[in-house]
Backbone as a chain_set.jsonl record, in Angstrom:
{"seq": "MENIPTDYVNGTDFRVTKTTKGQYADYSTSKWARKERALDETELAAIDTHGLYNLSDFLPKRPGAEEIQAIAEMFQASVDGELYDVERWGNFYKPYGVDVPQTQATSKPAQAPAPAPVVEKVAEPTAPLSEAVETQATAPSTEPAPAVAEQPTGEKPSADDILNMIRNRG", "coords": {"N": [[12.142, -23.195, -3.249], [14.96, -23.384, -5.219], [16.239, -21.616, -6.962], [15.91, -18.207, -8.077], [12.657, -17.241, -9.123], [12.451, -15.708, -11.459], [14.634, -16.115, -13.039], [16.342, -16.504, -16.144], [17.387, -18.946, -17.026], [17.08, -20.934, -14.995], [14.492, -20.484, -14.118], [11.043, -20.332, -12.932], [7.813, -21.06, -14.033], [4.823, -19.158, -13.612], [1.628, -20.022, -13.094], [-1.345, -18.762, -14.014], [-4.544, -19.034, -12.885], [-7.803, -18.52, -13.52], [-10.833, -18.285, -11.921], [-14.29, -18.117, -10.962], [-15.82, -16.62, -8.189], [-18.726, -16.486, -6.843], [-19.918, -13.588, -8.196], [-17.528, -12.495, -8.868], [-14.132, -12.321, -10.142], [-11.689, -14.786, -9.411], [-8.49, -15.499, -8.379], [-7.16, -17.165, -6.706], [-6.353, -19.811, -6.939], [-4.126, -19.806, -8.5], [-0.673, -20.638, -9.149], [2.846, -21.476, -8.637], [4.751, -23.261, -11.068], [5.723, -26.729, -10.824], [8.202, -27.596, -11.743], [11.402, -26.305, -12.725], [12.323, -24.319, -15.578], [14.071, -23.354, -18.524], [13.981, -20.308, -20.434], [12.722, -20.427, -23.748], [13.995, -20.117, -27.164], [12.326, -18.409, -28.672], [11.037, -16.886, -26.689], [13.255, -15.604, -25.517], [14.096, -14.139, -27.755], [11.894, -12.435, -28.042], [12.147, -10.927, -25.709], [14.578, -9.649, -26.236], [13.813, -8.14, -28.483], [11.526, -6.593, -27.69], [11.982, -5.919, -25.046], [11.778, -5.697, -21.4], [9.161, -4.908, -19.111], [9.302, -2.147, -16.885], [8.111, -2.221, -13.864], [7.771, -0.172, -12.027], [7.257, 2.019, -13.572], [4.545, 2.024, -13.931], [3.367, 2.849, -11.63], [1.305, 5.184, -9.833], [1.588, 8.823, -9.862], [3.577, 10.235, -7.316], [2.347, 12.049, -4.515], [2.97, 15.539, -4.266], [4.224, 18.357, -2.337], [2.123, 20.248, -2.389], [-0.124, 18.608, -2.915], [-0.109, 16.949, -0.665], [-0.554, 18.838, 1.321], [-3.152, 19.634, 0.58], [-4.519, 17.231, 1.027], [-4.232, 17.039, 3.809], [-5.654, 19.341, 4.591], [-8.221, 18.696, 3.617], [-8.779, 16.485, 5.215], [-8.775, 17.661, 7.798], [-10.898, 19.446, 7.471], [-12.995, 17.636, 7.098], [-13.082, 16.434, 9.598], [-13.845, 18.637, 11.056], [-16.39, 18.871, 10.165], [-17.03, 20.207, 7.854], [-18.253, 20.735, 4.519], [-17.284, 19.438, 1.276], [-15.158, 21.565, -0.558], [-15.113, 22.993, -3.587], [-13.602, 25.088, -4.619], [-11.255, 25.119, -3.068], [-10.191, 22.479, -3.217], [-10.6, 21.437, -5.733], [-8.699, 21.106, -7.757], [-7.207, 18.979, -6.896], [-8.746, 16.782, -6.044], [-11.671, 15.276, -7.173], [-14.805, 14.549, -6.336], [-17.179, 11.978, -7.255], [-19.768, 13.052, -9.32], [-19.524, 15.762, -8.819], [-18.941, 18.784, -10.382], [-16.07, 20.364, -11.581], [-15.247, 23.659, -12.187], [-14.069, 24.844, -15.396], [-12.207, 26.977, -15.38], [-11.184, 26.721, -12.848], [-9.764, 24.348, -12.992], [-7.524, 25.005, -14.47], [-6.298, 27.069, -13.151], [-4.055, 28.055, -10.487], [-4.234, 26.727, -7.19], [-5.64, 28.623, -4.502], [-4.006, 29.943, -1.594], [-4.684, 28.34, 1.382], [-6.545, 29.421, 4.262], [-5.316, 29.779, 7.641], [-5.762, 27.005, 9.862], [-8.74, 26.872, 11.762], [-9.829, 26.844, 15.246], [-10.94, 23.689, 16.596], [-14.201, 23.084, 15.856], [-17.397, 21.844, 16.089], [-19.627, 21.48, 13.503], [-22.898, 21.241, 13.221], [-25.037, 20.373, 10.924], [-27.813, 19.465, 9.244], [-28.058, 18.156, 6.152], [-30.417, 19.056, 3.702], [-30.655, 18.466, 1.129], [-29.495, 16.299, -1.53], [-26.027, 15.197, -1.442], [-24.428, 16.17, -3.626], [-25.899, 18.394, -4.458], [-25.846, 19.846, -2.104], [-23.134, 20.486, -1.89], [-22.793, 22.145, -4.132], [-24.568, 24.187, -3.379], [-23.34, 25.194, -1.069], [-20.991, 26.175, -2.177], [-21.908, 28.269, -3.747], [-23.642, 29.846, -2.2], [-22.838, 30.673, 0.819], [-23.559, 29.654, 4.168], [-25.163, 31.755, 6.568], [-25.585, 31.323, 9.156], [-24.298, 31.064, 12.441], [-22.029, 28.538, 13.492], [-22.688, 26.058, 15.955], [-20.798, 25.989, 18.949], [-18.288, 23.779, 20.212], [-18.645, 22.043, 23.224], [-16.547, 23.067, 25.733], [-13.974, 21.631, 27.749], [-14.086, 21.455, 31.368], [-11.78, 22.74, 32.32], [-11.145, 24.557, 30.41], [-9.733, 23.589, 28.291], [-9.022, 22.181, 25.039], [-11.317, 19.841, 23.438], [-10.96, 16.297, 23.949], [-9.506, 13.689, 21.859], [-11.161, 11.449, 21.898], [-13.618, 12.603, 22.584], [-14.091, 14.148, 20.29], [-14.261, 12.163, 18.311], [-16.566, 10.821, 19.249], [-18.464, 12.847, 18.87], [-18.424, 13.045, 16.082], [-19.358, 10.506, 15.377], [-21.947, 10.604, 16.423], [-23.318, 12.546, 15.005], [-24.376, 11.673, 12.595]], "CA": [[12.727, -22.948, -4.554], [16.409, -23.253, -5.163], [16.641, -20.454, -7.754], [14.932, -17.131, -8.162], [11.68, -17.626, -10.144], [12.565, -14.901, -12.681], [15.886, -16.439, -13.727], [16.106, -16.92, -17.534], [17.8, -20.327, -17.254], [16.525, -21.816, -13.965], [13.282, -19.855, -13.607], [9.843, -21.133, -12.735], [6.613, -20.448, -14.581], [3.707, -18.918, -12.713], [0.414, -20.376, -13.826], [-2.498, -17.982, -13.583], [-5.803, -19.76, -13.043], [-8.921, -17.618, -13.219], [-12.133, -18.896, -11.669], [-15.217, -17.122, -10.423], [-16.351, -16.874, -6.846], [-19.903, -15.641, -6.9], [-19.879, -12.804, -9.433], [-16.216, -11.863, -8.983], [-13.012, -13.144, -10.591], [-10.909, -15.319, -8.305], [-7.195, -16.0, -8.845], [-6.516, -17.793, -5.552], [-5.814, -21.125, -7.281], [-2.909, -19.635, -9.292], [0.466, -21.165, -8.39], [4.099, -21.696, -9.344], [4.914, -24.602, -11.659], [6.543, -27.587, -9.963], [9.551, -27.769, -12.294], [12.068, -25.155, -13.308], [12.597, -24.467, -17.004], [14.746, -22.215, -19.147], [13.219, -19.658, -21.493], [13.11, -20.949, -25.063], [14.573, -19.116, -28.07], [11.326, -17.397, -29.064], [10.84, -16.005, -25.537], [14.455, -14.768, -25.414], [14.06, -13.201, -28.879], [10.867, -11.426, -27.73], [12.719, -10.034, -24.696], [15.57, -8.823, -26.926], [13.128, -7.233, -29.398], [10.589, -5.687, -27.023], [12.441, -5.555, -23.712], [10.926, -6.04, -20.264], [8.507, -3.774, -18.473], [9.743, -1.69, -15.584], [6.821, -2.088, -13.194], [7.667, 1.112, -11.324], [6.703, 3.006, -14.508], [3.095, 1.954, -13.882], [2.89, 3.401, -10.367], [0.785, 6.546, -9.978], [2.469, 9.906, -9.448], [3.614, 10.47, -5.869], [1.862, 13.396, -4.204], [3.964, 16.535, -3.895], [3.926, 19.133, -1.137], [0.788, 20.843, -2.523], [-1.131, 17.563, -2.785], [-0.137, 16.511, 0.732], [-1.22, 19.916, 2.057], [-4.581, 19.545, 0.263], [-5.043, 16.06, 1.731], [-4.322, 17.39, 5.229], [-6.762, 20.29, 4.741], [-9.477, 17.976, 3.43], [-8.994, 15.673, 6.416], [-9.153, 18.541, 8.907], [-12.237, 19.958, 7.193], [-13.968, 16.573, 7.333], [-13.204, 16.29, 11.051], [-14.581, 19.807, 11.517], [-17.769, 18.789, 9.689], [-17.239, 21.05, 6.683], [-18.504, 20.044, 3.265], [-16.23, 19.54, 0.262], [-15.08, 22.889, -1.167], [-14.555, 22.873, -4.938], [-12.618, 26.153, -4.811], [-9.996, 24.784, -2.401], [-9.638, 21.158, -3.502], [-11.017, 20.977, -7.053], [-7.539, 20.716, -8.577], [-6.553, 17.809, -6.341], [-9.66, 15.661, -5.902], [-13.016, 15.586, -7.647], [-15.72, 13.454, -6.019], [-18.12, 11.606, -8.295], [-20.976, 13.868, -9.373], [-19.228, 17.17, -8.593], [-18.275, 19.372, -11.534], [-15.053, 21.369, -11.302], [-15.266, 24.634, -13.273], [-12.906, 24.817, -16.286], [-11.211, 27.958, -14.949], [-10.572, 26.196, -11.635], [-8.835, 23.27, -13.328], [-6.297, 25.532, -15.042], [-5.667, 28.05, -12.269], [-3.329, 27.517, -9.346], [-5.088, 26.839, -6.022], [-5.353, 29.717, -3.581], [-3.452, 29.516, -0.318], [-5.759, 28.125, 2.339], [-6.346, 30.147, 5.512], [-4.825, 28.973, 8.756], [-6.856, 26.226, 10.424], [-9.442, 27.46, 12.899], [-9.966, 25.884, 16.33], [-11.879, 22.616, 16.298], [-15.579, 23.428, 16.149], [-18.284, 20.922, 15.395], [-20.717, 22.128, 12.794], [-23.983, 20.284, 13.079], [-25.989, 20.851, 9.931], [-28.448, 18.364, 8.544], [-28.308, 18.532, 4.763], [-31.777, 18.778, 3.258], [-30.567, 18.085, -0.278], [-28.416, 15.321, -1.748], [-24.678, 15.727, -1.229], [-23.93, 16.951, -4.757], [-26.571, 19.684, -4.422], [-25.371, 20.562, -0.924], [-21.811, 21.023, -2.205], [-22.985, 23.28, -5.023], [-25.208, 25.253, -2.623], [-22.353, 25.801, -0.193], [-20.016, 26.899, -2.982], [-22.49, 29.479, -4.31], [-24.263, 30.679, -1.176], [-22.439, 30.174, 2.126], [-24.525, 29.826, 5.235], [-24.908, 32.906, 7.437], [-25.819, 30.923, 10.536], [-23.068, 30.683, 13.148], [-21.985, 27.134, 13.88], [-22.642, 25.888, 17.411], [-19.451, 25.697, 19.442], [-18.103, 22.527, 20.943], [-18.581, 22.265, 24.667], [-15.173, 22.946, 26.185], [-13.751, 20.913, 28.988], [-14.187, 22.376, 32.506], [-10.544, 23.487, 32.541], [-10.951, 25.472, 29.295], [-8.881, 22.954, 27.298], [-9.696, 21.651, 23.847], [-11.864, 18.507, 23.689], [-10.036, 15.192, 23.671], [-9.748, 12.973, 20.606], [-12.328, 10.584, 22.093], [-14.815, 13.448, 22.507], [-14.288, 14.531, 18.887], [-14.756, 10.974, 17.609], [-17.955, 10.596, 19.665], [-19.297, 13.858, 18.211], [-18.522, 12.676, 14.671], [-20.225, 9.318, 15.271], [-23.327, 10.922, 16.816], [-23.99, 13.527, 14.145], [-24.985, 11.032, 11.429]], "C": [[14.229, -22.728, -4.397], [16.884, -21.996, -5.875], [15.524, -19.418, -7.75], [13.953, -17.436, -9.31], [11.825, -16.868, -11.462], [13.86, -15.147, -13.439], [15.581, -16.97, -15.129], [16.415, -18.399, -17.76], [17.13, -21.28, -16.268], [15.251, -21.247, -13.346], [12.113, -20.813, -13.509], [8.65, -20.373, -13.308], [5.591, -20.224, -13.474], [2.443, -19.132, -13.523], [-0.769, -19.646, -13.227], [-3.753, -18.779, -13.9], [-6.924, -18.838, -12.597], [-10.195, -18.435, -13.065], [-13.064, -17.786, -11.211], [-15.701, -17.573, -9.063], [-17.539, -15.938, -6.716], [-19.895, -14.91, -8.23], [-18.516, -12.177, -9.692], [-15.16, -12.847, -9.468], [-12.182, -13.554, -9.377], [-9.63, -15.951, -8.863], [-6.484, -16.781, -7.745], [-5.95, -19.175, -5.863], [-4.596, -21.022, -8.194], [-1.716, -20.098, -8.467], [1.7, -21.257, -9.273], [4.106, -23.097, -9.914], [5.839, -25.42, -10.76], [7.985, -27.696, -10.444], [10.083, -26.449, -12.83], [12.261, -25.41, -14.8], [13.267, -23.209, -17.505], [13.816, -21.598, -20.182], [13.665, -20.214, -22.837], [13.566, -19.792, -25.96], [13.584, -18.048, -28.475], [11.072, -16.415, -27.921], [12.038, -15.073, -25.362], [14.5, -13.737, -26.543], [13.038, -12.091, -28.631], [11.395, -10.439, -26.688], [13.744, -9.11, -25.342], [14.897, -7.771, -27.812], [12.331, -6.163, -28.647], [11.054, -5.221, -25.646], [11.471, -6.018, -22.643], [10.3, -4.77, -19.707], [9.213, -3.438, -17.171], [8.465, -1.378, -14.811], [6.679, -0.779, -12.431], [7.165, 2.218, -12.247], [5.176, 3.056, -14.454], [2.515, 2.474, -12.575], [2.317, 4.797, -10.6], [1.798, 7.575, -9.474], [2.418, 10.066, -7.927], [3.109, 11.879, -5.582], [3.008, 14.307, -3.779], [3.529, 17.282, -2.647], [2.525, 19.738, -1.202], [-0.305, 19.799, -2.328], [-1.244, 17.084, -1.345], [-0.822, 17.563, 1.598], [-2.725, 19.868, 1.823], [-5.223, 18.363, 0.978], [-5.222, 16.375, 3.212], [-5.474, 18.357, 5.48], [-8.116, 19.6, 4.594], [-9.797, 17.114, 4.652], [-9.461, 16.543, 7.572], [-10.559, 19.08, 8.704], [-13.289, 18.88, 7.439], [-14.159, 16.332, 8.826], [-14.012, 17.443, 11.625], [-16.027, 19.813, 11.04], [-18.062, 19.66, 8.483], [-17.499, 20.19, 5.46], [-17.331, 20.25, 2.318], [-16.3, 20.906, -0.406], [-14.365, 22.78, -2.508], [-13.452, 23.896, -5.157], [-11.257, 25.775, -4.224], [-9.368, 23.504, -2.929], [-9.991, 20.631, -4.883], [-9.868, 20.534, -7.935], [-6.921, 19.408, -8.123], [-7.46, 16.585, -6.308], [-11.043, 16.096, -6.333], [-13.914, 14.404, -7.32], [-16.675, 13.191, -7.184], [-19.355, 12.5, -8.196], [-20.749, 15.342, -9.125], [-18.455, 17.693, -9.796], [-17.291, 20.44, -11.079], [-15.08, 22.354, -12.458], [-13.977, 24.594, -14.086], [-11.839, 25.791, -15.818], [-10.486, 27.468, -13.707], [-9.512, 25.161, -11.977], [-7.515, 23.801, -13.876], [-5.598, 26.52, -14.125], [-4.978, 27.357, -11.109], [-4.198, 27.696, -8.1], [-4.65, 27.974, -5.103], [-4.813, 29.154, -2.276], [-4.593, 29.43, 0.693], [-5.484, 28.932, 3.605], [-5.865, 29.206, 6.605], [-5.992, 28.218, 9.379], [-7.422, 26.884, 11.671], [-9.488, 26.428, 14.025], [-11.049, 24.861, 15.99], [-13.262, 23.012, 16.781], [-16.45, 22.453, 15.387], [-19.413, 21.711, 14.767], [-21.78, 21.081, 12.558], [-24.999, 20.89, 12.135], [-26.526, 19.648, 9.204], [-28.687, 18.79, 7.115], [-29.72, 18.129, 4.368], [-31.803, 18.351, 1.812], [-29.511, 16.998, -0.403], [-27.054, 15.99, -1.676], [-24.201, 16.586, -2.378], [-24.597, 18.325, -4.796], [-26.099, 20.509, -3.233], [-24.014, 21.187, -1.178], [-21.947, 22.236, -3.1], [-23.604, 24.451, -4.281], [-24.194, 25.955, -1.739], [-21.377, 26.641, -0.993], [-20.595, 28.21, -3.507], [-23.069, 30.398, -3.253], [-23.894, 30.145, 0.196], [-23.477, 30.504, 3.193], [-24.142, 31.019, 6.108], [-25.135, 32.551, 8.897], [-24.502, 30.591, 11.213], [-23.153, 29.222, 13.567], [-21.958, 27.026, 15.394], [-21.251, 25.452, 17.852], [-19.439, 24.371, 20.185], [-18.028, 22.86, 22.422], [-17.146, 22.046, 25.124], [-15.114, 22.172, 27.484], [-13.807, 21.918, 30.137], [-12.933, 23.22, 32.72], [-10.278, 24.481, 31.419], [-10.062, 24.895, 28.207], [-9.708, 22.512, 26.095], [-10.254, 20.272, 24.165], [-10.855, 17.426, 23.302], [-10.402, 14.527, 22.35], [-10.963, 12.068, 20.731], [-13.622, 11.386, 22.007], [-15.126, 13.833, 21.064], [-14.829, 13.352, 18.105], [-16.202, 10.674, 17.977], [-18.896, 11.585, 18.994], [-19.487, 13.518, 16.734], [-19.461, 11.498, 14.496], [-21.683, 9.671, 15.524], [-24.036, 11.878, 15.881], [-24.714, 12.889, 12.971], [-26.149, 10.265, 11.841]], "O": [[14.679, -21.971, -3.537], [17.844, -21.367, -5.43], [14.365, -19.716, -7.46], [14.394, -17.856, -10.38], [11.357, -17.352, -12.493], [14.146, -14.436, -14.403], [14.675, -17.786, -15.299], [15.778, -19.041, -18.595], [16.655, -22.34, -16.676], [14.963, -21.501, -12.176], [12.19, -21.96, -13.949], [8.508, -19.171, -13.081], [5.506, -21.001, -12.523], [2.234, -18.471, -14.54], [-1.147, -19.881, -12.079], [-3.991, -19.151, -15.049], [-6.983, -18.427, -11.438], [-10.584, -19.181, -13.964], [-12.647, -16.633, -11.091], [-15.956, -18.755, -8.829], [-17.373, -14.736, -6.504], [-19.868, -15.544, -9.285], [-18.363, -11.406, -10.639], [-15.27, -14.052, -9.241], [-11.997, -12.776, -8.442], [-9.69, -16.833, -9.719], [-5.285, -17.031, -7.866], [-5.123, -19.668, -5.097], [-4.075, -22.05, -8.627], [-1.721, -19.979, -7.242], [1.617, -21.134, -10.495], [3.539, -24.018, -9.326], [6.647, -24.859, -10.02], [8.895, -27.869, -9.634], [9.335, -25.6, -13.315], [12.351, -26.556, -15.238], [13.051, -22.122, -16.967], [12.961, -22.284, -20.742], [14.855, -20.449, -23.047], [13.524, -18.63, -25.556], [13.962, -16.885, -28.613], [10.906, -15.221, -28.169], [11.864, -13.885, -25.09], [14.895, -12.593, -26.321], [13.286, -10.934, -28.97], [11.118, -9.243, -26.776], [13.783, -7.918, -25.035], [15.362, -6.634, -27.881], [12.451, -4.972, -28.937], [10.555, -4.217, -25.138], [10.461, -6.656, -22.942], [10.865, -3.684, -19.831], [9.664, -4.325, -16.446], [7.81, -0.371, -15.081], [5.557, -0.321, -12.211], [6.695, 3.249, -11.768], [4.578, 4.039, -14.892], [1.294, 2.536, -12.425], [2.795, 5.52, -11.475], [2.739, 7.239, -8.754], [1.343, 10.035, -7.328], [3.413, 12.807, -6.331], [3.898, 13.902, -3.031], [2.575, 16.885, -1.977], [1.809, 19.75, -0.2], [-1.302, 20.063, -1.655], [-2.347, 16.839, -0.855], [-1.582, 17.225, 2.505], [-3.5, 20.043, 2.764], [-6.342, 18.473, 1.479], [-6.241, 16.021, 3.806], [-6.195, 18.217, 6.467], [-9.047, 19.88, 5.349], [-10.951, 17.027, 5.072], [-10.431, 16.207, 8.252], [-11.333, 19.165, 9.657], [-14.371, 19.185, 7.94], [-15.273, 16.057, 9.273], [-14.778, 17.257, 12.57], [-16.812, 20.663, 11.46], [-19.225, 19.837, 8.12], [-17.026, 19.057, 5.373], [-16.491, 21.125, 2.531], [-17.382, 21.358, -0.781], [-13.166, 22.509, -2.563], [-12.46, 23.594, -5.82], [-10.221, 26.076, -4.817], [-8.148, 23.433, -3.079], [-9.703, 19.471, -5.18], [-10.05, 19.662, -8.784], [-6.183, 18.782, -8.884], [-6.993, 15.466, -6.52], [-11.535, 17.146, -5.92], [-13.804, 13.356, -7.957], [-16.939, 14.078, -7.996], [-19.916, 12.679, -7.115], [-21.698, 16.121, -9.211], [-17.439, 17.119, -10.187], [-17.637, 21.316, -10.285], [-14.95, 21.94, -13.61], [-12.906, 24.34, -13.534], [-10.656, 25.453, -15.858], [-9.305, 27.762, -13.523], [-8.471, 25.102, -11.322], [-6.49, 23.129, -13.767], [-4.41, 26.785, -14.307], [-5.282, 26.208, -10.789], [-4.847, 28.734, -7.965], [-3.461, 28.249, -4.946], [-5.124, 28.024, -1.9], [-5.377, 30.369, 0.826], [-4.327, 29.112, 3.986], [-5.996, 27.987, 6.496], [-7.105, 28.741, 9.421], [-6.685, 27.386, 12.521], [-9.215, 25.252, 13.786], [-11.954, 25.133, 15.201], [-13.471, 23.248, 17.972], [-16.269, 22.253, 14.186], [-20.072, 22.512, 15.43], [-21.583, 20.144, 11.784], [-25.733, 21.808, 12.5], [-25.763, 18.888, 8.607], [-29.462, 19.719, 6.883], [-30.168, 17.019, 4.654], [-32.84, 17.922, 1.307], [-28.718, 16.794, 0.516], [-26.941, 17.206, -1.83], [-23.616, 17.643, -2.142], [-23.947, 19.317, -5.127], [-25.964, 21.728, -3.335], [-23.758, 22.305, -0.73], [-21.294, 23.254, -2.866], [-23.219, 25.597, -4.514], [-24.186, 27.184, -1.664], [-20.972, 27.712, -0.541], [-19.852, 29.172, -3.695], [-22.995, 31.618, -3.396], [-24.567, 29.246, 0.7], [-24.176, 31.515, 3.113], [-22.963, 31.268, 6.359], [-24.906, 33.377, 9.78], [-23.666, 29.905, 10.626], [-24.217, 28.733, 13.948], [-21.281, 27.812, 16.057], [-20.609, 24.636, 17.19], [-20.455, 23.917, 20.712], [-17.412, 23.852, 22.815], [-16.588, 20.967, 24.929], [-16.097, 22.08, 28.219], [-13.601, 23.111, 29.916], [-13.028, 24.323, 33.258], [-9.272, 25.19, 31.466], [-9.669, 25.616, 27.29], [-10.937, 22.479, 26.144], [-9.742, 19.591, 25.054], [-10.008, 17.631, 22.432], [-11.473, 14.772, 21.794], [-11.724, 11.927, 19.774], [-14.608, 10.921, 21.435], [-16.288, 13.843, 20.659], [-15.759, 13.512, 17.314], [-16.991, 10.307, 17.107], [-20.0, 11.217, 18.592], [-20.58, 13.683, 16.193], [-20.273, 11.483, 13.571], [-22.571, 9.092, 14.898], [-25.258, 12.01, 15.959], [-25.601, 13.52, 12.397], [-26.807, 9.646, 11.005]]}, "num_chains": 1, "name": "protein.A"}
């Protein structure tokens, strides 16, 4: 292309072609027109009247410091084998099928405790996940979690050991 495709005078049309591939929409046959063309008077009048969209206005909100902290805590908790905690993360993320209490949605989240050492918690849920989350939120388990076998030198387990433990628990 000699000119930028979005140029008003020497621009190029993009032709959207929608087909189906199986049960899904497929746009892979869409393409640029072969010839350049200028916008006509009605198109220019529409731009003057309505303006152009600023596509960055349609982007979702960037996560702030609190959201990033919540994401990091949720990740660490998932690695540690903990279930989703509505009290800690209900304001930031709500999984399908989990109800966040109304008071939780309006209150500010409590400061999370400092992360504990990596300990694998092996617990086979006997109920579906949504019931297990509600059970944990209302009645925490009193059983101590089994500790991870430490390395012979007393060091923390390696990343490979942690990944193997995560893969083997399911």
